ZAMARGU-4260 file (C-alpha; in steps of 0.2 Angstrom, whole numbers, plus 5000, padded with zeros to 4 digits):
<rodrens>
0) 5046/5136/4972 | 5047/5123/4959 | 5037/5107/4963 | 5044/5089/4961 | 5036/5072/4961
5) 5046/5058/4969 | 5043/5040/4966 | 5048/5031/4982 | 5051/5013/4987 | 5053/5007/5005
10) 5054/4992/5017 | 5041/4996/5030 | 5048/4985/5044 | 5059/4998/5053 | 5045/5012/5053
15) 5030/5017/5062 | 5022/5020/5045 | 5023/5034/5032 | 5017/5048/5042 | 5029/5059/5052
20) 5028/5056/5071 | 5036/5064/5086 | 5045/5050/5094 | 5044/5036/5081 | 5054/5033/5065
25) 5043/5036/5049 | 5046/5035/5031 | 5041/5053/5029 | 5053/5058/5043 | 5067/5049/5034
30) 5064/5058/5017 | 5061/5075/5025 | 5078/5073/5034 | 5086/5070/5018 | 5078/5085/5010
35) 5084/5095/5025 | 5101/5092/5019 | 5097/5100/5002 | 5089/5116/5008 | 5073/5124/5014
40) 5056/5115/5010 | 5039/5115/5018 | 5038/5096/5020 | 5031/5082/5008 | 5014/5075/5004
45) 5011/5057/4999 | 4998/5048/4990 | 4995/5035/5003 | 4999/5035/5022 | 5004/5017/5024
50) 5003/5009/5041 | 5018/5002/5052 | 5026/4988/5043 | 5018/4991/5026 | 5030/4992/5011
55) 5029/5002/4995 | 5036/5000/4978 | 5026/5014/4970 | 5023/5027/4983 | 5022/5045/4976
60) 5025/5061/4985 | 5028/5079/4981 | 5039/5093/4988 | 5042/5111/4984 | 5060/5116/4984
65) 5069/5133/4983 | 5082/5127/4971 | 5079/5122/4953 | 5085/5104/4953 | 5089/5093/4938
70) 5077/5078/4943 | 5091/5065/4941 | 5103/5074/4952 | 5089/5077/4965 | 5085/5058/4966
75) 5104/5054/4967 | 5106/5067/4981 | 5091/5061/4991 | 5097/5043/4990 | 5114/5048/4996
80) 5107/5056/5011 | 5094/5042/5014 | 5107/5029/5018 | 5106/5018/5028 | 5087/5018/5029
85) 5078/5005/5018 | 5071/5019/5007 | 5075/5024/4989 | 5069/5038/4977 | 5067/5028/4961
90) 5062/5044/4951 | 5060/5062/4952 | 5051/5074/4940 | 5047/5092/4939 | 5028/5094/4940
95) 5015/5109/4939 | 5011/5118/4954 | 4993/5110/4952 | 5000/5093/4955 | 4996/5085/4972
100) 5002/5068/4976 | 4986/5064/4986 | 4972/5074/4979 | 4977/5072/4961 | 4977/5053/4962
105) 4963/5044/4953 | 4968/5026/4957 | 4979/5017/4970 | 4985/4999/4968 | 4990/4987/4982
110) 4997/4970/4982 | 4996/4958/4996 | 5008/4943/4997 | 5002/4927/5006 | 5013/4912/5007
115) 5006/4895/5011 | 5019/4882/5016 | 5026/4873/5031 | 5044/4878/5030 | 5049/4895/5036
120) 5052/4909/5024 | 5071/4912/5024 | 5073/4924/5009 | 5056/4932/5010 | 5055/4935/5029
125) 5046/4951/5032 | 5040/4953/5015 | 5025/4941/5015 | 5012/4934/5027 | 5015/4915/5030
130) 5002/4902/5034 | 5006/4884/5036 | 4990/4876/5029 | 4984/4875/5011 | 4972/4887/5003
135) 4958/4885/4990 | 4961/4899/4978 | 4944/4897/4969 | 4935/4899/4985 | 4944/4915/4989
140) 4940/4921/4972 | 4922/4917/4974 | 4922/4927/4991 | 4932/4941/4983 | 4919/4943/4970
145) 4906/4949/4983 | 4917/4964/4987 | 4920/4971/4970 | 4909/4987/4966 | 4902/5001/4975
150) 4898/4997/4994 | 4897/5002/5012 | 4914/4994/5018 | 4911/4998/5037 | 4914/4979/5041
155) 4931/4981/5032 | 4938/4997/5040 | 4947/5000/5056 | 4937/5008/5070 | 4949/5022/5070
160) 4947/5026/5052 | 4945/5045/5049 | 4937/5044/5032 | 4921/5054/5031 | 4911/5040/5023
165) 4914/5021/5023 | 4907/5020/5005 | 4920/5016/4992 | 4921/5008/4975 | 4933/4993/4974
170) 4937/4991/4955 | 4946/4975/4956 | 4952/4961/4967 | 4963/4949/4957 | 4971/4934/4965
175) 4986/4927/4957 | 4995/4910/4962 | 5014/4907/4960 | 5023/4891/4963 | 5037/4892/4976
180) 5048/4879/4983 | 5037/4868/4994 | 5022/4879/4993 | 5011/4892/4985 | 5012/4911/4985
185) 4995/4920/4983 | 4996/4938/4977 | 4980/4948/4980 | 4980/4963/4968 | 4967/4977/4973
190) 4963/4993/4964 | 4952/5008/4969 | 4952/5027/4968 | 4955/5026/4987 | 4955/5014/5002
195) 4949/5015/5020 | 4961/5012/5034 | 4965/4994/5036 | 4953/4990/5021 | 4965/4979/5011
200) 4972/4969/5027 | 4954/4966/5033 | 4949/4960/5016 | 4964/4948/5014 | 4962/4942/5032
205) 4944/4937/5028 | 4948/4929/5012 | 4961/4919/5020 | 4948/4911/5031 | 4938/4907/5015
210) 4953/4899/5008 | 4956/4889/5023 | 4938/4882/5023 | 4933/4891/5039 | 4921/4903/5030
215) 4910/4899/5015 | 4912/4912/5001 | 4894/4918/5004 | 4899/4923/5021 | 4909/4937/5014
220) 4893/4944/5006 | 4884/4943/5023 | 4899/4951/5032 | 4899/4966/5020 | 4880/4968/5021
225) 4881/4968/5041 | 4890/4985/5040 | 4898/4979/5057 | 4916/4978/5061 | 4913/4963/5072
230) 4907/4953/5056 | 4925/4955/5049 | 4937/4941/5049 | 4954/4943/5056 | 4965/4957/5050
235) 4980/4951/5041 | 4998/4957/5047 | 5006/4971/5038 | 5021/4963/5031 | 5013/4956/5016
240) 5006/4973/5010 | 5014/4984/4996 | 5008/5000/4989 | 5013/4997/4971 | 5006/5010/4960
245) 4997/5027/4960 | 4989/5033/4944 | 4986/5052/4939 | 4976/5060/4925 | 4994/5064/4918
250) 5008/5053/4923 | 5021/5063/4933 | 5035/5052/4927 | 5039/5051/4909 | 5037/5033/4901
255) 5030/5027/4918 | 5017/5013/4914 | 4999/5016/4917
</rodrens>
């Protein structure tokens, strides 16, 4: 059966997350229902199992199909059958049988959008976390610096996380600021080979407390060293989180940026 990689974008609000569930709408379920219209398949595997309400602009999945499809026609057919779900297949590509969307990945990148302003979000509602107070970006950057590197991230993972080890290497946390009407948007860009369950949202929620002045930046280091979930700050809501890119030893999509 020929194997195809799919580059997928979705708005996470209507879904219980990526992973298929019996009685809840899921992104995987929507894509597999579209695939059902094209012929037999054993199901799809994704690079990241995003939580309920989390979005993606660069999710990658793979599927084996009985028919040998032209990749462009495959993406067009899937998008036709995905309507009206807020899910789009941006690219499809034929890949070797050795390619695995999850296990072949060597890096994942997430972006979290946090908006600080008084007025409600009219155009970006559901696509960012909004707070009504100002935030100190330099304090948040100082706090984030304590988390970069190889650490035990027990403090910053969900109690239901199924990862075998809490030890991960966080390669980068970069905080970007953008001026918006009557406020500021903060974009947290995180990069690692893999992440723990709720790790990004736990980190951003903690750094928000630093930016608000409720935590000193050094308290982030103390929380990390505690290796105790109770030491974590509040977990940020899901609507600001986006899976933006998955990197592989060989890019599955021609001319895709690294």
